[in-house]
BABAMI-350017 format. One record per residue (C-alpha): x, y, z; residue in three letters; chain; residue number from 1. Coordinates in Angstrom, 1 decimal. Example, Ala and Ser with C-alpha at 12.3 -4.5 7.8 and 13.67 -1.06 7.14 Angstrom:
<rs>
X;Y;Z;aa;ch;i
12.3;-4.5;7.8;ALA;A;1 .
13.7;-1.1;7.1;SER;A;2 .
</rs>
This chain:
<rs>
X;Y;Z;aa;ch;i
-26.0;70.5;-46.8;UNK;A;1 .
-23.7;68.4;-44.6;UNK;A;2 .
-26.2;65.5;-44.8;UNK;A;3 .
-25.6;65.2;-48.5;UNK;A;4 .
-21.8;64.8;-48.0;UNK;A;5 .
-22.1;61.9;-45.5;UNK;A;6 .
-23.3;58.4;-46.3;UNK;A;7 .
-27.1;58.1;-45.9;UNK;A;8 .
-28.2;55.8;-43.0;UNK;A;9 .
-29.8;52.4;-43.8;UNK;A;10 .
-33.2;53.6;-42.7;UNK;A;11 .
-33.2;56.2;-45.6;UNK;A;12 .
-31.3;54.3;-48.3;UNK;A;13 .
-33.0;51.0;-47.6;UNK;A;14 .
-36.6;52.2;-48.1;UNK;A;15 .
-35.5;54.2;-51.2;UNK;A;16 .
-34.1;51.0;-52.7;UNK;A;17 .
-37.3;49.1;-51.7;UNK;A;18 .
-39.3;51.8;-53.4;UNK;A;19 .
-37.3;51.4;-56.6;UNK;A;20 .
-37.9;47.6;-56.5;UNK;A;21 .
-41.6;48.1;-55.9;UNK;A;22 .
-41.8;50.4;-58.9;UNK;A;23 .
-40.0;47.8;-61.1;UNK;A;24 .
-42.3;45.1;-59.9;UNK;A;25 .
-45.3;47.2;-60.7;UNK;A;26 .
-44.1;47.8;-64.3;UNK;A;27 .
-43.0;44.2;-64.7;UNK;A;28 .
-39.2;44.8;-64.9;UNK;A;29 .
-36.3;43.0;-63.2;UNK;A;30 .
-33.2;44.8;-62.0;UNK;A;31 .
-29.7;43.6;-62.9;UNK;A;32 .
-26.6;45.1;-64.4;UNK;A;33 .
-25.1;42.0;-66.2;UNK;A;34 .
-27.9;41.9;-68.7;UNK;A;35 .
-26.7;45.3;-70.0;UNK;A;36 .
-23.5;43.6;-71.3;UNK;A;37 .
-25.7;41.2;-73.3;UNK;A;38 .
-27.7;44.1;-74.6;UNK;A;39 .
-24.5;46.1;-75.6;UNK;A;40 .
-23.1;43.0;-77.3;UNK;A;41 .
-26.3;42.6;-79.2;UNK;A;42 .
-26.3;46.3;-80.3;UNK;A;43 .
-22.7;45.7;-81.6;UNK;A;44 .
-23.9;42.8;-83.7;UNK;A;45 .
-23.0;39.8;-81.7;UNK;A;46 .
-26.3;38.2;-82.7;UNK;A;47 .
-24.7;37.5;-86.1;UNK;A;48 .
-22.3;35.1;-84.4;UNK;A;49 .
-24.4;33.3;-81.8;UNK;A;50 .
-28.1;32.9;-81.0;UNK;A;51 .
-27.7;33.9;-77.4;UNK;A;52 .
-27.4;37.5;-78.6;UNK;A;53 .
-30.4;37.3;-80.9;UNK;A;54 .
-33.2;39.1;-79.0;UNK;A;55 .
-35.1;42.4;-79.0;UNK;A;56 .
-32.5;44.7;-77.4;UNK;A;57 .
-34.8;47.7;-77.7;UNK;A;58 .
-37.0;46.1;-75.0;UNK;A;59 .
-34.0;46.6;-72.7;UNK;A;60 .
-33.5;50.3;-73.3;UNK;A;61 .
-34.8;51.1;-69.9;UNK;A;62 .
-32.1;49.0;-68.3;UNK;A;63 .
-29.4;50.8;-70.4;UNK;A;64 .
-30.8;54.1;-69.0;UNK;A;65 .
-30.5;52.7;-65.5;UNK;A;66 .
-26.8;51.8;-66.3;UNK;A;67 .
-26.1;55.2;-67.7;UNK;A;68 .
-27.8;56.8;-64.7;UNK;A;69 .
-25.7;54.7;-62.3;UNK;A;70 .
-22.5;55.8;-64.0;UNK;A;71 .
-23.5;59.5;-64.0;UNK;A;72 .
-24.8;59.3;-60.4;UNK;A;73 .
-21.5;57.7;-59.3;UNK;A;74 .
-19.5;60.3;-61.0;UNK;A;75 .
-21.5;63.2;-59.5;UNK;A;76 .
-21.4;61.6;-56.1;UNK;A;77 .
-17.7;61.0;-56.2;UNK;A;78 .
-16.8;64.5;-57.5;UNK;A;79 .
-19.4;66.7;-55.8;UNK;A;80 .
-21.0;64.9;-52.9;UNK;A;81 .
-18.0;63.3;-51.2;UNK;A;82 .
-15.8;65.0;-48.7;UNK;A;83 .
-13.6;62.0;-48.0;UNK;A;84 .
-12.2;59.6;-50.6;UNK;A;85 .
-11.3;56.9;-48.2;UNK;A;86 .
-13.2;53.8;-47.0;UNK;A;87 .
-13.9;53.5;-43.3;UNK;A;88 .
-12.5;50.1;-42.4;UNK;A;89 .
-11.4;48.7;-39.1;UNK;A;90 .
-7.8;49.0;-37.9;UNK;A;91 .
-7.5;45.2;-37.9;UNK;A;92 .
-8.4;45.1;-41.6;UNK;A;93 .
-6.0;47.9;-42.4;UNK;A;94 .
-3.2;46.0;-40.6;UNK;A;95 .
-4.1;42.7;-42.4;UNK;A;96 .
-4.1;44.4;-45.8;UNK;A;97 .
-0.8;46.1;-45.0;UNK;A;98 .
0.7;42.7;-44.2;UNK;A;99 .
-0.5;41.5;-47.6;UNK;A;100 .
1.2;44.5;-49.3;UNK;A;101 .
-1.7;46.9;-49.7;UNK;A;102 .
0.0;49.9;-48.1;UNK;A;103 .
-2.7;52.4;-49.0;UNK;A;104 .
-5.5;50.4;-47.2;UNK;A;105 .
-7.7;52.8;-45.4;UNK;A;106 .
-6.2;55.8;-47.2;UNK;A;107 .
-7.7;55.4;-50.6;UNK;A;108 .
-11.0;54.1;-52.0;UNK;A;109 .
-9.4;51.8;-54.6;UNK;A;110 .
-6.0;50.0;-53.8;UNK;A;111 .
-3.4;51.4;-56.1;UNK;A;112 .
-1.5;48.2;-55.7;UNK;A;113 .
-4.0;46.6;-58.1;UNK;A;114 .
-5.5;49.4;-60.1;UNK;A;115 .
-2.9;52.2;-60.6;UNK;A;116 .
-1.5;52.1;-64.1;UNK;A;117 .
2.0;53.0;-62.8;UNK;A;118 .
2.1;49.9;-60.5;UNK;A;119 .
0.4;47.4;-62.8;UNK;A;120 .
2.4;44.2;-63.1;UNK;A;121 .
1.9;40.9;-65.0;UNK;A;122 .
0.6;39.4;-61.7;UNK;A;123 .
-2.0;42.1;-61.1;UNK;A;124 .
-3.0;42.1;-64.8;UNK;A;125 .
-3.5;38.3;-64.8;UNK;A;126 .
-5.5;38.6;-61.5;UNK;A;127 .
-7.8;41.3;-63.0;UNK;A;128 .
-8.4;39.3;-66.2;UNK;A;129 .
-9.0;36.0;-64.2;UNK;A;130 .
-11.3;37.9;-61.8;UNK;A;131 .
-13.2;39.5;-64.7;UNK;A;132 .
-13.6;36.1;-66.4;UNK;A;133 .
-14.8;34.4;-63.2;UNK;A;134 .
-17.3;37.2;-62.6;UNK;A;135 .
-18.6;37.2;-66.2;UNK;A;136 .
-18.8;33.4;-66.2;UNK;A;137 .
-20.4;33.3;-62.8;UNK;A;138 .
-23.0;35.9;-63.7;UNK;A;139 .
-24.0;34.0;-66.8;UNK;A;140 .
-23.9;30.6;-65.1;UNK;A;141 .
-26.0;31.9;-62.2;UNK;A;142 .
-28.5;33.6;-64.5;UNK;A;143 .
-27.7;37.1;-63.3;UNK;A;144 .
-25.3;39.3;-61.4;UNK;A;145 .
-24.9;39.9;-57.7;UNK;A;146 .
-27.1;43.0;-57.8;UNK;A;147 .
-29.8;41.3;-59.8;UNK;A;148 .
-30.0;38.3;-57.5;UNK;A;149 .
-29.4;40.1;-54.2;UNK;A;150 .
-31.7;43.0;-54.9;UNK;A;151 .
-34.3;41.9;-57.4;UNK;A;152 .
-34.3;38.2;-57.0;UNK;A;153 .
-34.5;38.2;-53.2;UNK;A;154 .
-37.2;40.9;-53.2;UNK;A;155 .
-39.2;38.6;-55.5;UNK;A;156 .
-38.6;35.7;-53.1;UNK;A;157 .
-36.9;33.6;-55.7;UNK;A;158 .
-35.2;30.5;-54.3;UNK;A;159 .
-32.5;30.4;-57.1;UNK;A;160 .
-31.5;33.9;-56.1;UNK;A;161 .
-31.2;33.0;-52.5;UNK;A;162 .
-29.0;30.0;-53.4;UNK;A;163 .
-26.9;32.3;-55.7;UNK;A;164 .
-26.5;35.0;-53.0;UNK;A;165 .
-25.4;32.3;-50.5;UNK;A;166 .
-22.9;31.1;-53.1;UNK;A;167 .
-21.6;34.7;-53.7;UNK;A;168 .
-21.0;35.2;-50.0;UNK;A;169 .
-19.4;31.7;-49.6;UNK;A;170 .
-17.2;32.4;-52.6;UNK;A;171 .
-16.2;35.8;-51.2;UNK;A;172 .
-15.3;34.2;-47.8;UNK;A;173 .
-13.2;31.5;-49.5;UNK;A;174 .
-11.4;34.0;-51.6;UNK;A;175 .
-10.6;36.4;-48.8;UNK;A;176 .
-9.6;33.9;-46.1;UNK;A;177 .
-8.1;31.1;-48.2;UNK;A;178 .
-7.0;32.2;-51.6;UNK;A;179 .
-6.1;35.9;-51.1;UNK;A;180 .
-3.3;35.2;-48.6;UNK;A;181 .
-1.9;32.6;-51.0;UNK;A;182 .
-1.9;35.0;-54.0;UNK;A;183 .
-0.4;37.9;-52.0;UNK;A;184 .
</rs>
């Protein structure tokens, strides 16, 4: 039972992920979470306002089920299969984040400095809105989200996905090492 409560090693989770990708390839489907937002907007009637949302959303039911399964799986794992609610990060990273004002670094999974409703400020709210906008815009502009490009696109050997993933990593490095210290 202890093996369930600990993170699975790469040599177990990696092949399982590859198996899922193989099954999706066999049935002619492509994995990605950002397409679910388009599907949900279409279900809510956004197709009446713009042609981007005019498509057969019922063909994407399988992806909505994946999204629901991801949410349920995450909830089950966090409530019943997790014995530690912290992230294992290096002492140097903890010290660096403490210097930036994240005093709960290494003690909590999500930094309450940004996400706790009691500590929300105009600055953190604007950062979350700006970040959400950039992720949404970037996912649409790149033709898919990070999971779609990194998992599905790379497994299909798509050059645009390789370029997008390189861009995601470059953007992350720029954010953490250049912009993040300026913001905090």
